[in-house]
C-alpha positions as semicolon CSV with decimal commas, in nm:
position;residue;x (nm);y (nm);z (nm)
1;X;2,542;-3,069;2,367
2;X;2,660;-2,752;2,616
3;X;2,536;-2,468;2,443
4;X;2,266;-2,391;2,166
5;X;2,326;-2,042;2,000
6;X;1,991;-1,850;1,872
7;X;1,901;-1,572;1,686
8;X;1,685;-1,296;1,773
9;X;1,570;-1,019;1,531
10;X;1,424;-0,714;1,624
11;X;1,117;-0,653;1,353
12;X;0,782;-0,453;1,352
13;X;0,555;-0,633;1,575
14;X;0,333;-0,841;1,337
15;X;0,047;-0,690;1,444
16;X;0,134;-0,388;1,351
17;X;0,015;-0,258;1,029
18;X;0,306;-0,151;0,822
19;X;0,374;0,207;0,687
20;X;0,617;0,346;0,476
21;X;0,761;0,687;0,525
22;X;0,680;0,996;0,347
23;X;1,012;1,001;0,187
24;X;0,991;0,650;0,044
25;X;1,331;0,610;0,257
26;X;1,233;0,267;0,422
27;X;0,944;0,179;0,685
28;X;0,801;0,411;0,968
29;X;0,931;0,228;1,301
30;X;0,916;0,546;1,510
31;X;0,649;0,507;1,762
32;X;0,547;0,134;1,625
33;X;0,566;-0,157;1,862
34;X;0,860;-0,375;1,796
35;X;0,885;-0,756;1,852
36;X;1,083;-1,057;1,821
37;X;1,061;-1,181;1,508
38;X;0,772;-1,418;1,548
39;X;0,997;-1,761;1,358
40;X;1,306;-1,670;1,606
41;X;1,094;-1,632;1,885
42;X;0,997;-2,017;1,772
43;X;1,360;-2,146;1,733
44;X;1,395;-1,994;2,130
45;X;1,116;-2,219;2,263
46;X;1,299;-2,514;2,107
47;X;1,619;-2,425;2,212
48;X;1,504;-2,382;2,583
49;X;1,258;-2,699;2,571
50;X;1,597;-2,910;2,453
51;X;1,747;-2,736;2,725
52;X;1,492;-2,845;2,984
53;X;1,497;-3,211;2,824
54;X;1,842;-3,200;2,971
55;X;2,012;-3,219;2,564
56;X;2,189;-2,876;2,643
57;X;2,337;-2,697;2,921
58;X;2,325;-2,308;2,795
59;X;2,106;-2,135;2,582
60;X;2,243;-1,789;2,447
61;X;2,024;-1,568;2,257
62;X;2,185;-1,306;1,996
63;X;2,104;-1,022;1,853
64;X;2,229;-0,776;1,552
65;X;2,080;-0,435;1,588
66;X;2,065;-0,136;1,766
67;X;2,083;-0,049;2,100
68;X;1,723;-0,102;2,146
69;X;1,721;-0,441;2,052
70;X;1,842;-0,488;2,442
71;X;1,465;-0,502;2,478
72;X;1,387;-0,771;2,254
73;X;1,694;-1,003;2,370
74;X;1,548;-0,926;2,775
75;X;1,250;-1,101;2,650
76;X;1,468;-1,337;2,567
77;X;1,601;-1,384;2,880
78;X;1,250;-1,356;3,050
79;X;1,136;-1,679;2,848
80;X;1,433;-1,842;3,035
81;X;1,776;-1,814;2,789
82;X;2,074;-1,847;3,029
83;X;2,252;-1,496;2,874
84;X;2,216;-1,236;2,577
85;X;2,493;-1,046;2,384
86;X;2,358;-0,731;2,122
87;X;2,625;-0,663;1,844
88;X;2,495;-0,347;1,799
89;X;2,448;-0,192;1,473
90;X;2,296;0,134;1,401
91;X;2,268;0,035;1,027
92;X;2,071;-0,285;0,925
93;X;2,299;-0,545;0,845
94;X;2,262;-0,786;0,513
95;X;2,245;-1,138;0,538
96;X;2,613;-1,221;0,453
97;X;2,709;-1,011;0,699
98;X;2,443;-1,163;0,967
99;X;2,614;-1,474;0,878
100;X;2,938;-1,312;0,896
101;X;2,892;-1,195;1,253
102;X;2,698;-1,549;1,374
103;X;3,040;-1,714;1,297
104;X;3,266;-1,514;1,420
105;X;3,049;-1,616;1,757
106;X;3,048;-1,942;1,688
107;X;3,396;-1,952;1,710
108;X;3,375;-1,792;2,003
109;X;3,106;-2,009;2,200
110;X;3,186;-2,337;2,023
111;X;2,773;-2,416;2,041
112;X;2,652;-2,738;1,927
113;X;2,329;-2,608;1,757
114;X;2,290;-2,238;1,620
115;X;1,892;-2,236;1,594
116;X;1,742;-1,944;1,388
117;X;1,398;-1,851;1,240
118;X;1,378;-1,964;0,887
119;X;1,315;-1,595;0,828
120;X;1,250;-1,277;0,944
121;X;0,903;-1,065;0,856
122;X;1,041;-0,753;0,762
123;X;1,288;-0,855;0,409
124;X;1,208;-1,218;0,409
125;X;1,501;-1,347;0,264
126;X;1,500;-1,655;0,396
127;X;1,929;-1,635;0,359
128;X;2,137;-1,597;0,699
129;X;2,108;-1,959;0,815
130;X;2,189;-2,177;0,477
131;X;2,495;-1,897;0,443
132;X;2,627;-1,942;0,817
133;X;2,593;-2,323;0,745
134;X;2,791;-2,288;0,399
135;X;3,077;-2,090;0,536
136;X;3,042;-2,286;0,869
137;X;3,140;-2,568;0,734
138;X;2,864;-2,765;0,895
139;X;2,530;-2,965;0,830
140;X;2,201;-2,777;0,785
141;X;1,869;-2,841;0,851
142;X;1,626;-2,591;0,724
143;X;1,203;-2,510;0,818
144;X;1,254;-2,751;1,091
145;X;0,901;-2,878;1,232
146;X;1,033;-3,122;1,427
147;X;1,358;-3,148;1,592
148;X;1,492;-3,427;1,759
149;X;1,890;-3,490;1,954
150;X;2,028;-3,825;1,969
151;X;2,408;-3,788;2,167
152;X;2,584;-3,627;1,851
153;X;2,300;-3,627;1,586
154;X;1,998;-3,438;1,507
155;X;1,660;-3,597;1,377
156;X;1,500;-3,311;1,205
157;X;1,155;-3,295;0,997
158;X;1,123;-3,044;0,752
159;X;0,873;-2,873;0,603
160;X;0,895;-2,863;0,165
161;X;0,710;-2,836;-0,109
162;X;0,560;-3,208;-0,151
163;X;0,507;-3,281;0,238
164;X;0,752;-3,366;0,563
165;X;1,105;-3,496;0,459
166;X;1,311;-3,603;0,784
167;X;1,672;-3,582;0,762
168;X;1,947;-3,703;1,027
169;X;2,249;-3,410;1,085
170;X;2,579;-3,449;1,252
171;X;2,586;-3,167;1,563
172;X;2,736;-2,866;1,559
173;X;2,496;-2,747;1,262
174;X;2,270;-2,490;1,209
175;X;1,881;-2,529;1,226
176;X;1,570;-2,251;1,093
177;X;1,260;-2,300;1,251
178;X;0,913;-2,329;1,021
179;X;0,562;-2,181;1,223
180;X;0,455;-2,531;1,345
181;X;0,761;-2,603;1,518
182;X;0,641;-2,535;1,873
183;X;0,415;-2,261;2,052
184;X;0,648;-2,014;2,261
185;X;0,601;-1,980;2,618
186;X;0,451;-1,651;2,752
187;X;0,653;-1,391;2,967
188;X;0,523;-1,405;3,334
189;X;0,655;-1,106;3,553
190;X;0,862;-1,264;3,736
191;X;1,033;-1,458;3,521
192;X;1,082;-1,040;3,356
193;X;1,238;-0,949;3,666
194;X;1,503;-1,230;3,687
195;X;1,557;-1,166;3,360
196;X;1,699;-0,795;3,464
197;X;1,982;-0,954;3,643
198;X;2,093;-1,197;3,378
199;X;2,398;-1,103;3,167
200;X;2,380;-0,869;2,842
201;X;2,716;-0,832;2,672
202;X;2,712;-0,522;2,345
203;X;3,010;-0,564;2,165
204;X;3,014;-0,301;1,866
205;X;2,973;-0,467;1,539
206;X;3,362;-0,300;1,437
207;X;3,520;-0,445;1,683
208;X;3,482;-0,786;1,516
209;X;3,668;-0,761;1,248
210;X;3,335;-0,827;0,986
211;X;3,310;-0,675;0,666
212;X;2,993;-0,500;0,616
213;X;3,032;-0,378;0,265
214;X;2,703;-0,539;0,053
215;X;2,707;-0,575;-0,295
216;X;2,304;-0,417;-0,338
217;X;2,185;-0,130;-0,195
218;X;1,775;-0,085;-0,142
219;X;1,721;0,251;-0,324
220;X;1,360;0,316;-0,265
221;X;1,043;0,177;-0,108
222;X;0,644;0,220;-0,172
223;X;0,321;0,064;-0,061
224;X;0,153;-0,205;-0,269
225;X;-0,150;-0,067;-0,476
226;X;-0,466;-0,073;-0,356
227;X;-0,708;-0,294;-0,446
228;X;-0,935;-0,180;-0,734
229;X;-1,287;-0,182;-0,609
230;X;-1,515;-0,468;-0,752
231;X;-1,775;-0,432;-1,041
232;X;-2,120;-0,655;-1,034
233;X;-2,256;-0,813;-1,356
234;X;-2,569;-0,884;-1,510
235;X;-2,460;-1,227;-1,721
236;X;-2,151;-1,423;-1,865
237;X;-2,171;-1,157;-2,142
238;X;-2,127;-0,841;-1,929
239;X;-1,797;-1,019;-1,771
240;X;-1,642;-1,119;-2,088
241;X;-1,698;-0,741;-2,209
242;X;-1,558;-0,663;-1,799
243;X;-1,298;-0,875;-1,883
244;X;-1,157;-0,715;-2,203
245;X;-1,228;-0,361;-2,095
246;X;-0,895;-0,497;-1,850
247;X;-0,703;-0,612;-2,137
248;X;-0,760;-0,983;-1,967
249;X;-0,863;-1,161;-2,237
């Protein structure tokens, strides 16, 4: 396998308390720490480990987003990726558009595997990987907790509702990563300096010829209701009465 394509999405850091803008138009991002989507970071770590085992020759990281996403791509390069591609778009793209963008890059790069996080922590759609596999016409293995490469096939252990499922798929294929697949490495200062010299190509989304029309629109955002304060009751009768007052019994 020559190449592995890895998607990196720029999201609000998972340690940051998410706040909705005062006008309800979206999530506040001004002055907020942004990072690589954690599941995508796991996907990159797995791609690097595959390369280090001699089962791939190049790891390419890809992001779709604003110019600021170069920061996340440089982090990916510092982790060990060989080169980066930014598909620049000022507006967010939906999962189907993201899948179409990746299909264009797949046709250009001809990777042996596309590794994506199973979902992004900002919208939790869990759709892009499956959509890419469908329009690419190639196998998929989602929710991976273990990946083994044997020539032109991959054996993937998946996390499913009833436990673990192991499947074998032909390559090239799409694999989406789950939380327990690995522990991403820390980036060291020398690696950050080396990453500045690695190639990062920027292509406007419009130049790909990918349609960006979507069948849905996000019209409003609002924070969840504040959790109500609990009350103390003296006995079972008091508990039943409190539940009746709330209309729960």
